[in-house]
C-alpha positions as CSV (number, residue, x, y, z in Angstrom):
1,M,24.1,-26.1,5.3
2,S,24.6,-24.1,1.6
3,T,26.7,-20.9,1.0
4,A,24.9,-19.1,-1.2
5,P,23.2,-16.5,0.4
6,R,26.9,-15.5,1.7
7,F,27.2,-14.8,-2.4
8,Q,24.1,-13.3,-2.5
9,P,24.4,-9.6,-2.9
10,H,23.1,-7.1,-0.6
11,Y,22.0,-3.7,-2.3
12,T,20.8,-0.8,-1.3
13,V,18.9,2.6,-1.8
14,A,21.8,4.2,-3.9
15,D,22.3,1.2,-6.2
16,Y,18.5,1.1,-6.9
17,A,18.2,4.7,-7.6
18,Q,20.8,3.6,-10.6
19,W,18.5,0.9,-12.0
20,E,16.5,0.8,-14.5
21,G,13.3,-0.4,-15.7
22,E,10.6,-1.3,-12.7
23,W,12.2,-2.7,-9.1
24,E,11.3,-2.6,-5.7
25,L,14.0,-3.6,-3.1
26,W,13.4,-5.9,-0.2
27,N,16.5,-6.0,2.8
28,G,18.6,-6.1,0.5
29,T,17.4,-8.1,-2.3
30,A,16.3,-6.6,-5.8
31,V,12.9,-7.6,-7.1
32,S,11.1,-7.1,-10.3
33,M,7.9,-5.6,-10.4
34,S,5.1,-7.4,-12.2
35,P,4.1,-6.3,-15.6
36,S,2.2,-3.5,-15.9
37,P,-1.4,-4.0,-14.3
38,Q,-4.7,-4.8,-16.4
39,G,-7.6,-2.6,-16.9
40,P,-9.9,-3.7,-14.1
41,H,-6.3,-3.2,-11.5
42,E,-5.9,0.5,-12.8
43,R,-9.3,0.7,-12.7
44,V,-9.6,0.5,-9.5
45,V,-6.7,2.3,-8.7
46,S,-8.6,5.0,-10.3
47,K,-11.6,5.1,-8.9
48,L,-10.1,4.8,-5.1
49,V,-8.0,7.4,-5.3
50,F,-11.0,9.7,-7.0
51,Q,-12.7,9.0,-3.5
52,I,-10.4,9.5,-1.5
53,E,-9.4,12.5,-2.7
54,T,-12.8,14.4,-2.5
55,C,-12.7,13.3,1.0
56,V,-9.7,15.0,1.8
57,A,-10.5,17.7,0.0
58,K,-14.6,18.4,1.4
59,Q,-13.2,18.0,4.9
60,Q,-9.7,20.0,4.5
61,C,-7.1,17.6,5.6
62,P,-3.5,17.4,5.6
63,C,-3.6,14.5,3.8
64,A,-2.7,13.6,-0.3
65,S,-3.4,9.4,-2.2
66,Y,-0.1,8.2,-4.3
67,A,-1.1,6.2,-6.5
68,G,2.6,4.7,-7.9
69,L,5.2,6.3,-5.3
70,D,8.1,4.4,-3.5
71,W,8.4,4.1,0.0
72,I,12.0,4.1,1.1
73,V,11.5,2.3,3.9
74,S,15.2,2.0,5.1
75,D,18.5,2.0,3.0
76,D,17.6,-1.7,2.0
77,T,14.1,-1.7,1.0
78,V,12.0,0.4,-1.1
79,V,8.2,-0.7,-1.9
80,R,5.6,1.0,-3.9
81,P,2.3,0.3,-3.1
82,D,-0.6,0.6,-5.6
83,V,-2.4,3.4,-3.0
84,M,-0.7,5.2,-0.2
85,I,-2.4,7.8,2.0
86,V,-0.2,10.4,4.1
87,C,-1.4,12.5,6.5
88,G,1.0,15.4,7.6
89,K,4.2,16.3,5.8
90,Q,4.2,15.2,2.2
91,P,6.5,13.5,0.3
92,G,9.1,14.8,-2.1
93,R,10.6,13.0,-4.8
94,Y,10.1,9.7,-2.6
95,L,8.0,8.7,0.9
96,E,10.3,8.9,3.7
97,H,8.0,7.5,6.4
98,A,5.3,5.0,6.9
99,P,1.7,6.2,5.5
100,V,-1.3,5.7,7.3
101,V,-3.0,3.4,4.5
102,A,-1.4,1.0,2.0
103,V,-3.7,0.0,-0.5
104,E,-2.2,-3.0,-2.4
105,V,-4.9,-3.9,-6.0
106,L,-3.9,-8.1,-5.7
107,S,-3.2,-10.2,-9.0
108,A,-2.6,-13.4,-10.1
109,S,1.1,-12.6,-10.4
110,T,1.2,-10.2,-6.8
111,E,-1.2,-11.6,-4.6
112,N,1.2,-13.9,-2.2
113,K,3.9,-11.6,-2.5
114,D,0.7,-8.7,-0.9
115,R,-1.0,-10.9,1.2
116,T,2.5,-12.6,2.8
117,V,5.9,-10.3,2.6
118,K,4.2,-6.8,2.4
119,R,1.6,-7.4,4.9
120,S,4.5,-8.0,7.8
121,L,6.8,-5.1,6.4
122,Y,3.6,-2.7,7.1
123,E,2.7,-4.3,9.2
124,A,6.4,-3.4,11.2
125,E,6.6,-0.1,10.2
126,G,3.4,0.8,11.5
127,V,1.1,1.5,9.1
128,R,-2.3,1.8,10.4
129,H,-5.0,0.7,8.1
130,Y,-4.2,-1.8,5.2
131,L,-6.6,-2.7,2.2
132,L,-6.4,-5.6,0.6
133,I,-8.6,-5.3,-2.9
134,D,-9.6,-8.4,-5.3
135,P,-11.1,-6.6,-8.8
136,V,-11.9,-9.5,-10.2
137,A,-13.6,-11.3,-7.0
138,Q,-14.7,-7.6,-6.1
139,T,-14.0,-7.9,-2.5
140,I,-12.2,-5.6,-0.4
141,E,-9.8,-7.0,3.2
142,W,-9.5,-4.5,6.2
143,L,-6.3,-4.9,8.1
144,A,-6.4,-2.4,11.3
145,L,-3.3,-1.9,13.6
146,G,-4.0,-2.9,17.3
147,E,-2.8,-1.8,20.0
148,D,-0.5,-4.9,20.4
149,R,0.6,-3.0,16.9
150,L,-0.3,-6.3,15.1
151,Y,-2.7,-6.3,12.3
152,Q,-6.2,-7.3,13.1
153,D,-8.8,-7.9,10.3
154,Q,-11.7,-5.7,10.3
155,T,-13.4,-7.1,7.0
156,R,-16.5,-9.0,8.6
157,E,-17.2,-5.9,10.4
158,S,-17.0,-3.5,7.1
159,L,-19.2,-5.7,5.2
160,R,-21.6,-5.0,7.3
161,M,-22.0,-1.5,5.3
162,S,-21.6,-0.9,2.0
163,T,-19.1,2.0,2.8
164,L,-15.9,1.2,4.9
165,M,-14.9,4.7,6.8
166,L,-11.2,4.9,7.9
167,P,-10.3,7.3,10.2
168,L,-7.2,8.8,9.5
169,A,-5.6,12.4,10.7
170,D,-6.5,15.0,12.7
171,G,-10.5,13.8,13.1
172,C,-10.2,13.3,9.2
173,E,-11.7,10.5,7.7
174,I,-12.2,8.8,4.5
175,E,-15.4,7.0,3.2
176,L,-14.8,4.1,1.0
177,T,-17.8,3.1,-1.0
178,W,-17.6,-0.2,-3.0
179,A,-20.5,0.5,-6.1
180,V,-17.7,3.1,-6.9
181,T,-14.3,1.7,-6.0
182,F,-16.2,-1.5,-8.4
183,A,-17.9,0.7,-10.9
């Protein structure tokens, strides 16, 4: 049995706050962010945020979208989903409670982490909806927390329509249209 993990540093949010560059903190381990996203990734993010904000304003929902905001999950875990929807109390410098929706836009360098580590984290933290968007294949996967507090794949059902209706809070819902997301 290796003794290497015993010597691996365990970082906290206080350490994280001092770092330069782009990082996430996963259970005390520093994780370097991938290089900045490329055009298709950023285009999907901007189209998605526009759709969300349009729906939220139209319905006067107590929700807002964030792209690039850090979510401090615990004293040793900080992540930065590509897009989050937060209802109720809005964050100051960081988000410190689970968002209602977390979105990750897939790329070759992040897909494995988004499908495994982040999926498990978001599920454990009670993120009600997790969307995985592939800008190249132009697909959206929708995972929703079931009554058992585990993600249920809603993708097949949502693909029957050209839109996805996500319930948020207080009767509010957002409508995401495939054609707009990938335009």
